[in-house]
C-alpha positions as CSV (number, residue, x, y, z in Angstrom):
1,M,11.6,-28.6,13.6
2,K,11.7,-26.3,16.7
3,M,14.8,-25.7,18.9
4,C,15.2,-24.4,22.4
5,R,13.9,-20.9,23.0
6,F,16.2,-17.9,22.6
7,A,15.8,-14.7,24.5
8,I,14.6,-11.5,22.9
9,A,13.8,-9.0,25.6
10,L,10.8,-6.9,24.6
11,L,10.9,-3.3,25.8
12,T,7.6,-1.9,27.1
13,P,6.0,-0.2,24.0
14,L,5.2,3.4,24.1
15,W,3.1,5.2,21.5
16,I,4.2,8.6,20.1
17,V,1.2,10.3,18.5
18,A,1.6,11.7,15.0
19,A,0.9,15.2,14.2
20,A,-2.8,15.9,13.8
21,A,-2.3,17.4,10.4
22,D,-0.3,14.8,8.4
23,Q,0.8,16.6,5.2
24,P,3.2,15.7,2.4
25,D,6.7,16.8,3.3
26,L,8.9,15.7,0.4
27,P,8.5,15.8,-3.4
28,T,7.2,12.9,-5.6
29,I,8.0,12.1,-9.2
30,D,6.1,9.7,-11.4
31,I,7.5,7.1,-13.7
32,S,4.5,4.9,-13.7
33,G,3.5,5.8,-17.2
34,D,6.8,4.7,-18.7
35,V,5.8,1.3,-20.0
36,A,9.3,0.8,-21.5
37,R,10.5,0.2,-18.0
38,Q,7.9,-2.4,-17.2
39,T,7.5,-6.1,-17.8
40,V,4.4,-8.2,-17.1
41,I,5.8,-11.4,-15.5
42,A,2.4,-13.1,-15.2
43,A,-0.7,-11.4,-16.7
44,G,-4.0,-11.5,-14.8
45,T,-7.2,-12.4,-16.7
46,P,-10.9,-11.9,-15.9
47,D,-10.7,-15.1,-13.9
48,L,-7.1,-15.3,-12.7
49,Y,-5.6,-13.1,-10.1
50,Q,-1.8,-13.0,-9.7
51,G,-0.7,-11.9,-6.4
52,H,1.9,-11.1,-3.7
53,P,5.3,-11.7,-5.2
54,T,8.7,-11.7,-3.6
55,T,12.1,-12.0,-5.4
56,L,15.6,-13.2,-4.8
57,L,18.8,-12.0,-6.7
58,K,21.0,-15.0,-7.2
59,K,24.8,-14.9,-7.2
60,D,24.9,-15.4,-11.0
61,G,22.8,-12.1,-11.4
62,S,19.6,-13.7,-12.2
63,V,16.3,-13.0,-10.4
64,V,13.8,-15.5,-9.2
65,A,10.2,-14.5,-8.4
66,V,7.6,-16.5,-6.5
67,W,3.8,-15.5,-6.0
68,C,0.5,-16.9,-5.3
69,I,-2.7,-17.3,-7.2
70,G,-5.6,-15.2,-5.8
71,H,-5.4,-12.7,-3.0
72,G,-3.5,-14.6,-0.3
73,G,-4.2,-17.7,-2.4
74,H,-2.3,-20.9,-3.0
75,A,1.4,-21.0,-4.2
76,G,2.7,-22.6,-7.2
77,P,4.2,-20.1,-9.7
78,M,7.9,-19.4,-10.0
79,A,9.8,-17.6,-12.7
80,R,13.5,-16.5,-13.4
81,S,14.9,-13.6,-15.4
82,S,18.5,-13.7,-16.7
83,D,18.4,-10.2,-18.3
84,G,17.5,-7.9,-15.5
85,G,13.8,-8.5,-15.5
86,K,13.2,-7.8,-19.2
87,T,12.1,-11.4,-19.9
88,W,11.1,-14.2,-17.6
89,D,11.0,-18.1,-17.8
90,R,8.4,-20.0,-15.8
91,L,9.8,-22.6,-13.5
92,D,6.5,-24.1,-12.1
93,A,7.3,-27.5,-13.5
94,T,10.4,-27.9,-11.3
95,L,8.5,-27.4,-8.1
96,P,7.2,-30.3,-5.9
97,A,3.4,-30.9,-6.4
98,P,2.6,-30.3,-2.7
99,F,3.7,-26.6,-3.2
100,L,0.3,-26.0,-4.7
101,E,-1.2,-26.6,-1.2
102,H,0.9,-23.9,0.3
103,W,-1.1,-20.7,1.0
104,N,-0.7,-17.0,1.4
105,C,2.3,-14.9,0.2
106,P,5.2,-17.2,-0.4
107,S,8.6,-15.7,0.3
108,I,12.0,-16.7,-1.0
109,Y,15.3,-16.4,0.7
110,R,18.9,-17.6,0.4
111,L,20.5,-18.9,3.7
112,V,24.0,-20.3,4.3
113,D,24.7,-22.7,7.1
114,P,27.9,-22.6,9.3
115,A,29.6,-25.1,6.9
116,G,29.0,-22.8,4.0
117,K,26.2,-24.8,2.4
118,E,23.8,-22.6,0.5
119,R,20.1,-23.3,0.4
120,L,17.2,-21.5,-1.2
121,W,14.0,-21.5,0.8
122,V,10.4,-20.7,-0.1
123,F,8.4,-20.3,3.0
124,S,4.5,-19.9,3.0
125,A,2.0,-19.2,5.7
126,R,0.2,-22.5,6.0
127,R,-0.3,-25.8,4.2
128,G,-3.9,-26.0,3.1
129,R,-6.5,-23.3,3.0
130,D,-7.2,-23.5,6.7
131,A,-3.8,-24.7,8.0
132,Q,-5.0,-28.2,8.6
133,G,-1.7,-29.4,7.2
134,G,0.4,-27.1,9.4
135,W,1.7,-23.6,9.8
136,M,4.7,-22.3,7.8
137,P,5.4,-25.0,5.3
138,S,8.4,-24.6,2.9
139,I,10.3,-26.0,0.0
140,V,14.1,-26.0,-0.3
141,S,16.7,-26.3,-3.0
142,E,20.2,-27.3,-2.3
143,D,21.4,-27.0,-5.9
144,G,20.8,-23.3,-6.6
145,G,17.1,-23.7,-7.5
146,T,17.5,-26.5,-10.1
147,S,15.5,-29.0,-8.0
148,W,13.2,-28.5,-5.0
149,R,11.7,-30.7,-2.2
150,E,9.0,-30.0,0.4
151,M,10.0,-29.7,4.0
152,P,7.8,-30.3,7.1
153,P,6.0,-27.2,8.4
154,L,7.7,-25.2,11.2
155,G,4.4,-25.1,13.1
156,F,4.5,-21.4,13.8
157,R,1.0,-19.8,13.8
158,C,1.1,-16.7,11.6
159,V,-0.8,-14.4,9.3
160,M,1.9,-14.5,6.8
161,T,5.2,-16.2,6.8
162,F,8.6,-14.4,7.2
163,S,8.5,-11.0,5.6
164,S,12.1,-10.5,6.5
165,I,15.2,-12.6,7.3
166,V,18.4,-10.8,8.2
167,R,21.9,-12.3,8.9
168,L,23.4,-11.7,12.3
169,K,27.0,-11.2,13.0
170,D,27.5,-14.6,14.5
171,G,26.2,-16.3,11.4
172,R,22.7,-17.0,12.6
173,Y,19.6,-15.6,10.8
174,L,16.8,-13.7,12.4
175,G,13.4,-14.2,10.9
176,L,10.5,-11.8,11.6
177,Y,6.8,-12.1,10.8
178,H,3.4,-11.3,12.4
179,R,0.5,-13.1,14.0
180,G,-2.9,-12.4,15.6
181,P,-4.4,-14.0,18.6
182,G,-6.7,-17.0,18.0
183,S,-7.7,-17.0,14.4
184,R,-4.9,-16.0,11.9
185,D,-6.4,-12.6,11.1
186,A,-7.6,-11.4,14.4
187,A,-6.4,-8.1,16.0
188,P,-4.4,-6.9,17.7
189,L,-1.5,-8.0,15.6
190,E,2.1,-8.5,16.9
191,V,5.5,-8.9,15.4
192,V,7.5,-12.0,16.5
193,A,11.0,-13.2,15.8
194,T,12.8,-16.5,15.6
195,S,16.4,-17.5,14.7
196,T,18.2,-20.3,13.0
197,T,21.8,-21.6,13.5
198,D,21.7,-24.1,10.7
199,G,20.7,-22.2,7.6
200,G,17.0,-22.5,8.0
201,Q,16.6,-26.1,8.8
202,T,15.5,-25.6,12.4
203,W,14.2,-22.5,14.2
204,T,14.0,-21.3,17.8
205,E,10.6,-20.8,19.5
206,P,9.2,-17.4,18.3
207,V,9.0,-14.5,20.8
208,V,7.1,-11.2,20.5
209,V,9.4,-8.2,19.6
210,A,6.6,-5.5,18.8
211,K,3.2,-5.1,20.3
212,V,1.6,-1.6,20.6
213,E,-1.6,-0.8,22.3
214,G,-4.2,0.5,19.9
215,K,-2.0,-0.3,16.9
216,N,-1.5,-3.3,14.7
217,P,2.2,-3.7,13.8
218,C,2.8,-6.2,11.0
219,E,4.8,-7.1,7.8
220,P,8.2,-6.3,9.4
221,F,11.1,-5.4,7.1
222,C,14.4,-5.7,9.0
223,F,17.8,-4.5,7.7
224,R,21.3,-3.5,8.9
225,S,22.5,0.1,9.3
226,P,25.4,1.2,7.0
227,D,27.9,0.9,9.9
228,G,26.8,-2.6,10.6
229,E,26.0,-2.0,14.3
230,E,22.3,-1.6,14.4
231,L,19.2,-3.4,13.0
232,C,16.3,-1.3,11.9
233,C,12.8,-2.7,11.4
234,L,10.1,-0.9,9.5
235,M,6.5,-2.2,10.0
236,R,3.1,-1.7,8.5
237,E,0.5,-0.3,10.9
238,N,-2.7,-2.0,9.9
239,T,-5.2,0.4,11.5
240,H,-4.1,2.9,8.9
241,R,-5.0,5.8,11.3
242,G,-1.4,7.2,11.4
243,R,2.0,6.5,10.1
244,S,3.9,3.2,9.8
245,L,6.2,2.1,12.7
246,V,9.9,1.7,13.2
247,M,12.1,0.2,15.9
248,F,15.9,-0.4,16.3
249,S,18.1,-3.0,18.0
250,R,21.7,-2.4,19.0
251,D,22.3,-6.0,20.2
252,E,21.6,-8.2,17.2
253,G,17.8,-8.5,17.9
254,R,17.9,-9.5,21.5
255,T,16.1,-6.2,22.6
256,W,14.3,-3.6,20.5
257,T,13.4,0.0,21.1
258,A,9.7,0.9,21.5
259,P,8.0,1.2,18.0
260,V,7.4,4.8,17.0
261,D,6.2,6.6,13.9
262,T,8.2,6.6,10.7
263,P,8.7,9.8,8.7
264,W,5.5,10.6,6.7
265,G,7.0,9.5,3.5
266,L,7.6,5.9,4.7
267,T,4.0,5.4,5.7
268,G,2.8,2.3,3.8
269,D,2.4,-1.4,3.7
270,R,4.9,-4.2,3.2
271,H,8.1,-2.4,3.0
272,M,11.1,-3.8,1.2
273,G,14.4,-2.0,0.7
274,V,17.9,-2.0,-0.8
275,S,21.1,0.0,-0.5
276,A,22.2,1.8,-3.7
277,A,25.9,2.1,-4.6
278,D,26.1,5.6,-3.0
279,G,24.7,4.3,0.3
280,R,21.3,5.8,-0.1
281,L,18.3,3.6,0.8
282,V,15.5,2.8,-1.6
283,V,12.4,1.4,0.1
284,A,9.4,0.2,-2.0
285,F,5.9,-0.3,-0.5
286,R,2.1,0.4,-1.0
287,D,1.6,4.0,-0.2
288,R,-0.8,4.7,2.7
289,A,0.4,8.1,3.9
290,K,-2.4,10.6,4.9
291,N,-3.1,13.2,2.2
292,S,-0.6,11.6,-0.2
293,P,-1.3,12.2,-3.9
294,T,-0.1,8.6,-4.6
295,D,-2.1,6.9,-1.8
296,G,-2.8,3.3,-2.7
297,H,-0.2,3.1,-5.4
298,F,3.2,1.4,-5.7
299,V,5.9,3.8,-4.6
300,A,9.6,4.0,-3.5
301,W,11.1,6.2,-0.8
302,V,14.6,7.4,-1.4
303,G,16.7,8.7,1.5
304,R,19.4,7.9,3.9
305,Y,19.5,5.6,7.0
306,E,20.0,8.7,9.2
307,D,16.8,10.1,7.9
308,I,14.9,7.2,9.4
309,E,16.9,7.5,12.7
310,A,16.2,11.2,13.1
311,A,12.7,11.1,11.7
312,R,13.6,13.3,8.8
313,P,11.6,13.4,5.6
314,G,14.1,11.8,3.2
315,A,15.0,13.0,-0.3
316,Y,11.9,12.2,-2.4
317,R,9.5,9.5,-3.5
318,V,8.9,7.8,-6.8
319,K,5.5,6.6,-8.1
320,L,6.5,3.3,-9.7
321,L,3.2,1.8,-10.9
322,H,-0.3,3.0,-10.9
323,S,-2.9,0.7,-9.2
324,H,-6.3,0.5,-10.9
325,A,-7.8,-1.3,-7.9
326,G,-7.2,1.2,-5.1
327,A,-5.0,0.1,-2.2
328,D,-4.5,-3.5,-3.5
329,C,-1.0,-3.7,-4.7
330,G,2.6,-3.2,-3.4
331,Y,3.9,-6.4,-1.9
332,P,7.3,-6.0,-3.5
333,G,10.5,-7.7,-4.4
334,L,13.4,-5.1,-4.7
335,E,16.8,-5.9,-6.0
336,V,19.9,-4.0,-7.1
337,L,21.0,-5.6,-10.3
338,P,24.7,-6.0,-11.3
339,S,24.2,-3.2,-13.8
340,G,23.2,-0.9,-10.9
341,D,19.6,-0.8,-12.1
342,I,16.9,-1.2,-9.4
343,L,14.3,-3.8,-10.2
344,A,10.9,-3.5,-8.4
345,T,8.4,-6.2,-8.6
346,T,4.8,-6.2,-7.3
347,Y,1.3,-7.4,-8.0
348,I,-1.1,-4.8,-9.3
349,K,-4.2,-4.2,-11.4
350,Y,-2.2,-3.1,-14.3
351,R,-4.9,-1.7,-16.6
352,P,-8.5,-0.3,-16.1
353,D,-10.0,-3.3,-17.9
354,A,-11.8,-6.6,-16.9
355,N,-8.5,-8.3,-16.1
356,K,-7.6,-9.0,-12.5
357,H,-4.2,-8.4,-11.0
358,S,-0.8,-9.2,-12.7
359,V,2.7,-9.5,-11.4
360,V,4.7,-6.7,-12.9
361,C,8.2,-5.4,-12.5
362,T,9.7,-2.0,-13.4
363,R,13.3,-0.9,-13.7
364,F,15.0,2.4,-12.8
365,T,18.3,4.0,-11.5
366,L,18.8,6.7,-9.0
367,A,20.6,8.7,-11.6
368,E,17.4,8.8,-13.6
369,T,15.2,9.7,-10.6
370,D,17.7,12.3,-9.4
371,A,17.6,14.0,-12.8
372,L,13.8,14.0,-12.8
373,I,13.7,15.6,-9.3
374,A,16.2,18.2,-10.4
375,A,14.2,19.0,-13.4
376,S,11.0,19.3,-11.4
377,R,12.7,22.1,-9.4
378,D,13.8,24.1,-12.3
């Protein structure tokens, strides 16, 4: 399923060292104790670990979530909510049986081909525990998620499958993920990109777009600037000795700037973001910022695109959910619902009990969090 190679020129990476004393530089509010906002989509038990969800907002306003069983374990679960995340129906029985053999952090996307045909895709890292069945398998639906079929693996060696797919101006899609040399988890990690011209059915040979000496860039989240002229890519930095990384492209992903530090408040793992109605960005992730009072918990950063470009702090952060298992949470789905509410979904050890991780969502609006920030300053 590979096509001819496309060119992405990789600029020589430079490392900008973060300040020696990394200190909090923006306020944080806490809504993690407000259980009325929260819904447990799939509860963990003493024996069952629910992990690593992603979500998709469909055109009809419903939300679909997929996740895996165990930490980086096998795929299989899927659920849909038609009421903004308040209740969920399981769809596991609609999925092909081989999907249970797909491993590690399934990710769901909607891609449209040049003829206007819409397909829903769920990509995974590998087929089988040790990839003996192939790298990057997928299932696809051509009827809006009513039925699914398995597709042949793409064959792209990876740690995890696409953590970001963004549409380009010419109708192609750019997919980004990360890999390590040799074995799938070996360091140093690097971010690679590939593109599709036919709505996800075939992809070009991947090329490296981010590799930084002494750092491990991974889990890229790519999105378009408000003016539509630039791509921004936030990346986890897996040594966790400094801040997260960011790079930019002004030519639709053909070349990228050298990765540099993000603002302090965006330091974390597995970023996912949305644009609110007023143009502000909301980015959710597992907090890993140095000296952060919410280190290891599920948080959201609120700010503007220009804050990321200019390395400004942003407006504030929100503690969304409390992790009772340290820094083992925060692979999020993030959606702006038709109501304007923001729905954030993650896996997390939800309570300090014997149960393992659950898949949980929480709902909020920026009007609510703005008011809480204003009240905290009075």
